[in-house]
C-alpha positions as CSV (number, residue, x, y, z in Angstrom):
1,X,16.7,6.1,22.3
2,X,17.9,7.7,19.0
3,X,15.2,8.5,16.4
4,X,15.8,9.5,12.7
5,X,13.4,10.6,10.1
6,X,14.2,10.5,6.4
7,X,12.8,10.1,2.8
8,X,15.3,7.5,1.6
9,X,17.1,4.6,3.0
10,X,20.8,3.9,2.2
11,X,22.0,0.3,1.7
12,X,23.2,0.0,5.3
13,X,19.8,1.1,6.7
14,X,18.0,-1.3,4.3
15,X,20.2,-4.2,5.6
16,X,19.4,-3.3,9.2
17,X,15.7,-3.2,8.5
18,X,15.8,-6.6,6.6
19,X,17.7,-8.1,9.6
20,X,15.0,-6.7,12.0
21,X,12.2,-8.2,9.8
22,X,14.0,-11.5,9.8
23,X,14.0,-11.6,13.6
24,X,10.4,-10.6,13.6
25,X,9.5,-13.3,11.1
26,X,11.4,-16.0,13.2
27,X,8.9,-15.3,15.9
28,X,5.7,-14.8,13.8
29,X,5.4,-16.2,10.3
30,X,3.6,-13.2,8.8
31,X,3.3,-12.4,5.1
32,X,3.5,-8.6,5.3
33,X,6.4,-6.8,3.7
34,X,8.0,-3.5,4.4
35,X,8.1,-0.7,1.8
36,X,11.8,-0.2,1.5
37,X,11.8,1.6,-1.9
38,X,8.3,2.9,-2.5
39,X,8.1,6.5,-3.7
40,X,6.5,9.1,-1.4
41,X,7.3,7.1,1.8
42,X,8.7,8.7,5.0
43,X,10.8,6.4,7.2
44,X,11.2,6.6,11.0
45,X,14.0,4.6,12.7
46,X,14.5,4.0,16.4
47,X,18.0,2.9,17.6
48,X,19.0,1.4,21.0
49,X,19.7,4.1,23.6
50,X,22.9,2.3,24.7
51,X,24.1,1.3,21.3
52,X,23.0,3.8,18.7
53,X,24.1,1.5,15.8
54,X,21.5,-1.2,16.8
55,X,18.1,-0.7,15.1
56,X,15.3,-1.7,17.4
57,X,12.1,-0.5,15.6
58,X,11.1,1.0,12.2
59,X,8.0,2.7,10.8
60,X,7.1,3.7,7.3
61,X,4.5,6.3,6.5
62,X,3.1,5.8,3.0
63,X,1.0,8.5,1.5
64,X,-1.9,7.3,-0.7
65,X,-3.4,10.6,-1.6
66,X,-6.5,12.4,-0.4
67,X,-5.1,12.6,3.2
68,X,-4.9,8.8,3.5
69,X,-1.8,7.2,4.9
70,X,-0.8,3.6,5.5
71,X,1.6,2.9,8.4
72,X,3.9,-0.1,8.6
73,X,5.8,-0.7,11.8
74,X,8.0,-3.5,13.2
75,X,9.8,-3.8,16.5
76,X,12.5,-6.3,17.4
77,X,10.7,-9.1,19.4
78,X,13.3,-8.8,22.2
79,X,12.7,-5.1,22.6
80,X,8.9,-4.9,22.6
81,X,6.9,-3.3,25.4
82,X,9.8,-0.9,25.9
83,X,8.2,2.2,24.3
84,X,9.8,2.0,20.8
85,X,6.5,2.0,18.9
86,X,5.1,4.7,21.1
87,X,8.1,7.0,20.5
88,X,7.9,6.4,16.8
89,X,4.2,7.0,16.7
90,X,4.5,10.3,18.6
91,X,7.1,11.3,16.1
92,X,4.9,10.2,13.2
93,X,2.0,12.3,14.4
94,X,4.1,15.4,14.0
95,X,5.3,14.3,10.5
96,X,1.9,13.8,9.0
97,X,0.5,16.8,7.2
98,X,-2.2,18.8,9.1
99,X,-5.7,19.3,7.9
100,X,-6.1,19.7,4.2
101,X,-7.6,22.8,2.5
102,X,-11.0,21.0,2.7
103,X,-10.7,20.7,6.4
104,X,-10.4,16.9,6.4
105,X,-8.2,15.3,9.0
106,X,-5.7,12.7,7.8
107,X,-6.9,9.1,7.9
108,X,-4.2,6.7,9.1
109,X,-4.6,3.0,8.3
110,X,-2.5,0.2,9.9
111,X,-2.5,-3.1,8.0
112,X,-1.8,-6.1,10.2
113,X,-1.4,-9.8,9.5
114,X,-3.2,-12.1,11.8
115,X,0.1,-13.8,12.6
116,X,1.3,-10.6,14.3
117,X,-0.2,-11.2,17.7
118,X,1.6,-8.3,19.5
119,X,0.3,-5.7,17.0
120,X,-3.4,-5.7,17.9
121,X,-3.1,-4.6,21.6
122,X,-0.7,-1.8,20.6
123,X,-3.1,-0.4,18.0
124,X,-6.0,-0.6,20.3
125,X,-4.0,1.3,22.9
126,X,-3.6,4.3,20.6
127,X,-7.3,4.4,19.7
128,X,-7.3,2.5,16.4
129,X,-10.4,0.5,15.4
130,X,-11.1,-2.2,12.9
131,X,-12.1,-0.6,9.6
132,X,-12.2,-3.5,7.2
133,X,-10.6,-6.8,6.1
134,X,-9.0,-7.0,2.7
135,X,-7.7,-9.7,0.5
136,X,-4.3,-9.1,-1.1
137,X,-4.2,-10.4,-4.8
138,X,-1.5,-10.5,-7.4
139,X,-1.3,-11.3,-11.1
140,X,1.6,-12.1,-13.5
141,X,1.4,-9.8,-16.6
142,X,3.6,-11.8,-19.0
143,X,0.7,-13.5,-20.7
144,X,-1.5,-10.4,-21.1
145,X,-2.3,-9.4,-24.7
146,X,-1.4,-6.0,-26.2
147,X,-4.2,-3.5,-25.7
148,X,-6.6,-3.2,-28.6
149,X,-5.7,0.0,-30.6
150,X,-9.4,1.1,-30.5
151,X,-9.1,1.9,-26.8
152,X,-7.4,5.1,-25.7
153,X,-5.5,5.6,-22.5
154,X,-4.7,8.9,-20.7
155,X,-1.8,9.0,-18.2
156,X,-1.5,11.7,-15.5
157,X,1.8,13.2,-14.3
158,X,3.1,11.5,-11.2
159,X,1.7,12.8,-7.9
160,X,4.0,13.9,-5.0
161,X,3.4,10.5,-3.5
162,X,4.7,8.8,-6.7
163,X,1.5,7.4,-8.2
164,X,-0.2,8.1,-11.6
165,X,-3.8,8.0,-12.6
166,X,-4.8,6.1,-15.8
167,X,-8.1,6.7,-17.6
168,X,-9.4,4.3,-20.3
169,X,-11.7,5.4,-23.1
170,X,-13.8,3.1,-25.3
171,X,-13.9,3.8,-29.0
172,X,-17.2,5.7,-28.7
173,X,-16.4,7.5,-25.5
174,X,-15.8,11.2,-25.0
175,X,-15.5,10.7,-21.3
176,X,-13.3,8.1,-19.6
177,X,-15.1,4.9,-18.8
178,X,-12.6,3.4,-16.4
179,X,-9.9,4.7,-14.0
180,X,-7.1,3.2,-12.0
181,X,-4.3,4.6,-9.9
182,X,-0.9,2.9,-10.1
183,X,2.0,3.2,-7.7
184,X,5.3,1.7,-8.9
185,X,6.9,-0.8,-6.6
186,X,10.3,-2.5,-6.7
187,X,10.9,-5.5,-9.1
188,X,8.7,-3.9,-11.8
189,X,5.5,-4.4,-9.8
190,X,2.5,-2.1,-10.1
191,X,0.3,-1.5,-7.1
192,X,-3.3,-0.9,-8.2
193,X,-5.7,1.2,-6.2
194,X,-8.8,3.3,-6.5
195,X,-10.1,1.1,-9.4
196,X,-13.4,2.4,-10.6
197,X,-15.9,2.4,-13.5
198,X,-17.7,5.6,-14.4
199,X,-20.8,5.8,-12.2
200,X,-23.4,5.8,-15.0
201,X,-21.8,2.7,-16.5
202,X,-21.7,0.5,-13.4
203,X,-23.5,-2.8,-14.0
204,X,-23.1,-2.7,-17.8
205,X,-20.0,-5.0,-18.1
206,X,-17.6,-2.1,-18.6
207,X,-15.2,-3.4,-16.0
208,X,-15.0,-6.8,-17.7
209,X,-14.4,-5.1,-21.0
210,X,-11.8,-2.6,-19.9
211,X,-9.9,-4.2,-17.1
212,X,-8.1,-6.7,-19.4
213,X,-7.2,-3.8,-21.7
214,X,-5.7,-1.9,-18.7
215,X,-3.6,-5.0,-17.7
216,X,-2.3,-5.2,-21.2
217,X,-1.3,-1.5,-20.9
218,X,0.7,-2.3,-17.7
219,X,2.6,-5.0,-19.5
220,X,3.3,-2.6,-22.4
221,X,4.7,-0.1,-19.8
222,X,7.1,-2.7,-18.6
223,X,5.5,-4.0,-15.4
224,X,5.9,-7.7,-14.7
225,X,3.3,-8.1,-11.9
226,X,0.2,-6.3,-10.6
227,X,-0.8,-6.4,-7.0
228,X,-3.8,-5.0,-5.2
229,X,-6.0,-5.2,-2.1
230,X,-9.7,-5.6,-2.3
231,X,-12.4,-5.9,0.4
232,X,-13.1,-9.5,1.1
233,X,-16.8,-8.7,1.1
234,X,-16.7,-7.2,-2.4
235,X,-17.7,-10.4,-4.3
236,X,-18.1,-8.8,-7.8
237,X,-14.7,-7.2,-7.6
238,X,-13.0,-10.4,-6.4
239,X,-14.7,-12.3,-9.2
240,X,-13.6,-9.8,-11.8
241,X,-10.0,-9.9,-10.7
242,X,-9.9,-13.7,-10.4
243,X,-11.3,-14.0,-13.9
244,X,-8.4,-11.9,-15.1
245,X,-5.7,-14.0,-13.6
246,X,-5.4,-12.6,-10.0
247,X,-4.9,-15.0,-7.2
248,X,-5.3,-14.4,-3.5
249,X,-2.1,-14.3,-1.5
250,X,-3.1,-13.3,2.0
251,X,-5.7,-11.4,4.1
252,X,-5.0,-8.2,6.0
253,X,-7.0,-6.4,8.6
254,X,-7.0,-2.6,8.5
255,X,-7.2,-0.6,11.8
256,X,-7.9,3.0,11.4
257,X,-7.9,6.3,13.2
258,X,-8.2,10.0,12.5
259,X,-5.5,12.4,13.6
């Protein structure tokens, strides 16, 4: 079995991965995608031991900041239970950074679609446990109005993982009232995460006021679509996003472990 580790995928490797995903999808009609072009992603590829040109399994390690990583992995249905995932996972554990300066161990999260029946036993075998269930939502930005000029926006420099932090100030604010992190995806999509209202303003309608302004900023920056994941049990958040044009696309379960 030949393993490779890299920060980018060439066109040939992308084609091999898409063909592998197609074979997986023919067996299980899942909705998950694979992060082919996302910044800050590490790719691990496993090739057939007899034919090193044939890709049998792939894994992506996506850094989300604060020692949190998402792992996406797919194995050719005809080559499962032959140790491909296990070998990739052993390689991945070496690839992840060690403890941070604060002493916190990396948190690894595995999103799985309910259609992927073979995934759950494998995750349980390495000690992962169910952490939460999330709803994936998306929104078209074409109809979003230009942000009101009274509101101010502060954009951070890109992190090593490729995302930026955006802070929103109301006209009377000296401190930011709203924050959201954005990771650019392919096709002019913006992945939104760590959305938050300032603690002392929670429950005062600030999210309803500023979230539409932020979506208008994303449109102004050239994004065509916004996507996010939200806990299915977070009813107020789901309501806010729905009121602003987001629609549910699928549900994902997150299994988690500490390294």
